[in-house]
DSSP file (Angstrom, degrees, kcal/mol; ACC not computed):
  #  RESIDUE AA STRUCTURE BP1 BP2  ACC     N-H-->O    O-->H-N    N-H-->O    O-->H-N    TCO  KAPPA ALPHA  PHI   PSI    X-CA   Y-CA   Z-CA
    1    1 A X              0   0    0      0, 0.0    43,-3.1     0, 0.0     2,-0.0   0.000 360.0 360.0 360.0 158.5    0.0    0.0    0.0
    2    2 A X  B  >  -A   43   0A   0     41,-0.2     4,-2.4     1,-0.1    41,-0.2  -0.313 360.0-115.5 -70.3 157.2    1.1    3.6   -0.5
    3    3 A X  H  > S+     0   0    0     39,-2.1     4,-2.5     1,-0.2     5,-0.2   0.896 117.5  52.8 -58.4 -41.9    2.7    5.4    2.4
    4    4 A X  H  > S+     0   0    0     38,-0.2     4,-2.4     1,-0.2    -1,-0.2   0.898 108.8  49.4 -63.0 -40.4   -0.2    7.8    2.5
    5    5 A X  H  > S+     0   0    0      2,-0.2     4,-2.2     1,-0.2    -2,-0.2   0.913 111.0  50.5 -64.0 -42.0   -2.7    5.0    2.7
    6    6 A X  H  X S+     0   0    0     -4,-2.4     4,-2.2     1,-0.2    -2,-0.2   0.935 112.6  45.1 -61.2 -47.4   -0.7    3.4    5.6
    7    7 A X  H  X S+     0   0    0     -4,-2.5     4,-2.0     1,-0.2    -1,-0.2   0.875 111.0  53.8 -66.8 -36.6   -0.5    6.6    7.5
    8    8 A X  H  X S+     0   0    0     -4,-2.4     4,-0.6    -5,-0.2    -1,-0.2   0.892 108.7  50.4 -63.3 -38.7   -4.3    7.3    6.9
    9    9 A X  H >< S+     0   0    0     -4,-2.2     3,-1.3     1,-0.2     4,-0.4   0.926 109.2  50.3 -64.6 -44.7   -5.0    3.8    8.3
   10   10 A X  H >< S+     0   0    0     -4,-2.2     3,-1.8     1,-0.3     6,-0.3   0.878 101.7  63.1 -59.8 -36.9   -2.9    4.5   11.4
   11   11 A X  H 3< S+     0   0    0     -4,-2.0    -1,-0.3     1,-0.3    -2,-0.2   0.704  94.6  62.0 -63.3 -19.2   -4.7    7.8   12.0
   12   12 A X  T << S+     0   0    0     -3,-1.3    -1,-0.3    -4,-0.6    -2,-0.2   0.612  79.6 104.3 -82.4 -11.5   -8.0    5.8   12.5
   13   13 A X  S X> S-     0   0    0     -3,-1.8     4,-1.8    -4,-0.4     3,-0.9  -0.487  79.7-125.4 -73.1 140.2   -6.6    4.0   15.5
   14   14 A X  H 3> S+     0   0    0      1,-0.3     4,-1.5     2,-0.2     5,-0.1   0.806 105.3  65.4 -58.9 -32.8   -8.0    5.4   18.8
   15   15 A X  H 34 S+     0   0    0      1,-0.2     4,-0.3     2,-0.2    -1,-0.3   0.921 110.4  37.0 -55.8 -44.4   -4.5    6.0   20.2
   16   16 A X  H X4 S+     0   0    0     -3,-0.9     3,-1.0    -6,-0.3    -1,-0.2   0.816 108.6  64.4 -78.5 -30.9   -3.9    8.7   17.6
   17   17 A X  H 3< S+     0   0    0     -4,-1.8    -1,-0.2     1,-0.2    -2,-0.2   0.798 102.7  48.8 -63.7 -28.8   -7.4   10.0   17.5
   18   18 A X  T 3< S+     0   0    0     -4,-1.5    -1,-0.2    -3,-0.2    -2,-0.2   0.532  91.7  98.9 -91.7  -5.7   -7.2   11.2   21.1
   19   19 A X  S <  S-     0   0    0     -3,-1.0     2,-0.1    -4,-0.3    -3,-0.0  -0.404  83.1-100.3 -77.0 156.9   -3.8   13.0   20.7
   20   20 A X     >  -     0   0    0      1,-0.1     4,-2.7    -2,-0.1     5,-0.2  -0.382  36.0-109.0 -69.2 157.1   -3.6   16.7   20.2
   21   21 A X  H  > S+     0   0    0      1,-0.2     4,-2.7     2,-0.2     5,-0.2   0.889 116.4  48.6 -58.9 -43.8   -3.1   17.9   16.6
   22   22 A X  H  > S+     0   0    0      2,-0.2     4,-2.1     1,-0.2    -1,-0.2   0.918 113.6  46.1 -64.9 -43.8    0.6   19.0   17.1
   23   23 A X  H  > S+     0   0    0      2,-0.2     4,-2.2     1,-0.2    -2,-0.2   0.922 114.5  48.0 -64.9 -43.8    1.6   15.8   18.9
   24   24 A X  H  X S+     0   0    0     -4,-2.7     4,-2.5     1,-0.2     5,-0.2   0.918 111.3  50.3 -62.6 -45.1   -0.1   13.6   16.3
   25   25 A X  H  X S+     0   0    0     -4,-2.7     4,-2.1    -5,-0.2    -1,-0.2   0.888 110.1  50.6 -61.6 -39.5    1.5   15.6   13.4
   26   26 A X  H  X S+     0   0    0     -4,-2.1     4,-2.2     2,-0.2    -1,-0.2   0.913 110.8  48.6 -64.8 -43.1    4.9   15.2   15.0
   27   27 A X  H  X S+     0   0    0     -4,-2.2     4,-2.6     1,-0.2    -2,-0.2   0.925 113.2  47.0 -62.9 -44.6    4.4   11.4   15.4
   28   28 A X  H  X S+     0   0    0     -4,-2.5     4,-2.7     2,-0.2    -1,-0.2   0.841 109.4  53.8 -69.5 -32.2    3.3   11.1   11.8
   29   29 A X  H  X S+     0   0    0     -4,-2.1     4,-2.1    -5,-0.2    -1,-0.2   0.924 112.2  44.8 -65.0 -43.5    6.2   13.2   10.5
   30   30 A X  H  X S+     0   0    0     -4,-2.2     4,-2.4     2,-0.2    -2,-0.2   0.916 114.2  49.4 -64.1 -43.5    8.6   10.9   12.3
   31   31 A X  H  X S+     0   0    0     -4,-2.6     4,-2.8     2,-0.2     5,-0.2   0.911 110.1  50.8 -62.9 -43.6    6.8    7.8   11.1
   32   32 A X  H  X S+     0   0    0     -4,-2.7     4,-2.4     1,-0.2    -1,-0.2   0.930 110.8  48.9 -60.1 -46.1    6.8    9.1    7.5
   33   33 A X  H  X S+     0   0    0     -4,-2.1     4,-1.4     1,-0.2    -2,-0.2   0.919 113.9  45.8 -61.2 -44.7   10.5    9.8    7.6
   34   34 A X  H  X S+     0   0    0     -4,-2.4     4,-1.9     1,-0.2    -2,-0.2   0.914 112.6  49.8 -66.0 -43.4   11.3    6.4    9.0
   35   35 A X  H  X S+     0   0    0     -4,-2.8     4,-3.7     1,-0.2    -1,-0.2   0.875 108.4  53.1 -65.7 -36.1    9.1    4.6    6.6
   36   36 A X  H  < S+     0   0    0     -4,-2.4    -1,-0.2    -5,-0.2    -2,-0.2   0.816 107.1  53.4 -67.7 -28.4   10.6    6.4    3.6
   37   37 A X  H  < S+     0   0    0     -4,-1.4     3,-0.4    -5,-0.2    -2,-0.2   0.916 118.6  34.5 -67.3 -42.8   14.0    5.3    4.9
   38   38 A X  H  < S+     0   0    0     -4,-1.9     2,-0.4     1,-0.3    -2,-0.2   0.854 132.3  30.3 -80.6 -37.3   12.9    1.6    4.9
   39   39 A X    ><  +     0   0    0     -4,-3.7     3,-2.4    -5,-0.2    -1,-0.3  -0.692  69.6 174.7-122.7  75.3   10.6    1.8    1.8
   40   40 A X  T 3  S+     0   0    0     -2,-0.4    -1,-0.1    -3,-0.4    -4,-0.1   0.696  76.3  60.7 -62.2 -19.5   12.2    4.5   -0.4
   41   41 A X  T 3  S-     0   0    0      2,-0.2    -1,-0.3     1,-0.0     3,-0.1   0.505 113.0-116.4 -85.1  -1.5    9.7    4.0   -3.2
   42   42 A X  S <  S+     0   0    0     -3,-2.4   -39,-2.1     1,-0.2     2,-0.6   0.553  78.3 122.1  81.7   7.7    6.8    4.9   -0.9
   43   43 A X  B     -A    2   0A   0    -41,-0.2     2,-0.5   -40,-0.1   -41,-0.2  -0.920  51.5-151.4-106.1 115.2    5.2    1.5   -1.1
   44   44 A X        -     0   0    0    -43,-3.1     2,-0.6    -2,-0.6    -8,-0.0  -0.730   2.1-155.5 -90.5 125.4    4.8    0.0    2.4
   45   45 A X        +     0   0    0     -2,-0.5     2,-0.4     2,-0.0    -2,-0.0  -0.898  19.1 170.6 -99.9 120.8    4.8   -3.8    2.6
   46   46 A X        -     0   0    0     -2,-0.6     2,-0.1     2,-0.0    -2,-0.0  -0.751  14.1-163.4-134.4  85.0    3.0   -4.9    5.8
   47   47 A X        +     0   0    0     -2,-0.4     2,-0.3     2,-0.0    -2,-0.0  -0.386  15.9 172.8 -68.7 146.5    2.4   -8.6    5.9
   48   48 A X        -     0   0    0     -2,-0.1     2,-0.4     2,-0.0    -2,-0.0  -0.973  25.0-131.8-149.2 164.2   -0.1   -9.9    8.3
   49   49 A X        -     0   0    0     -2,-0.3     2,-0.5     2,-0.0    -2,-0.0  -0.942  13.6-162.2-121.5 139.3   -1.9  -13.1    9.3
   50   50 A X        -     0   0    0     -2,-0.4     2,-0.5     2,-0.0    -2,-0.0  -0.985   2.1-161.4-123.0 129.2   -5.6  -13.6    9.8
   51   51 A X        -     0   0    0     -2,-0.5     2,-0.5     2,-0.0    -2,-0.0  -0.926   8.0-165.1-107.2 133.5   -7.1  -16.5   11.7
   52   52 A X        -     0   0    0     -2,-0.5     2,-0.5     2,-0.0    -2,-0.0  -0.974   4.8-169.0-121.7 130.8  -10.7  -17.3   11.1
   53   53 A X        -     0   0    0     -2,-0.5     2,-0.5     2,-0.0    -2,-0.0  -0.978   6.6-166.6-117.8 129.5  -12.8  -19.6   13.3
   54   54 A X        -     0   0    0     -2,-0.5     2,-0.4     2,-0.0    -2,-0.0  -0.962   3.7-163.7-119.9 130.6  -16.2  -20.7   12.2
   55   55 A X        -     0   0    0     -2,-0.5     2,-0.5     2,-0.0    -2,-0.0  -0.936   6.3-157.8-111.6 135.7  -18.8  -22.3   14.4
   56   56 A X        -     0   0    0     -2,-0.4     2,-0.5     2,-0.0    -2,-0.0  -0.956   9.4-142.6-116.1 125.8  -21.7  -24.1   12.8
   57   57 A X              0   0    0     -2,-0.5    -2,-0.0     1,-0.1     0, 0.0  -0.740 360.0 360.0 -85.7 130.1  -24.9  -24.7   14.8
   58   58 A X              0   0    0     -2,-0.5    -1,-0.1     0, 0.0    -2,-0.0   0.368 360.0 360.0-115.5 360.0  -26.5  -28.0   14.1
């Protein structure tokens, strides 16, 4: 996903939602700089695993 999409997703997490604007902006500026160091093309690779459990009532 793009760096902007990744940061927009992070911004939806409640931890960031309750921060003041200046503090949040500072954190995202630092995060953007670090991610650009690791992913210089601006495409963030973030593998994840999903487990699904299904129960069937009989």
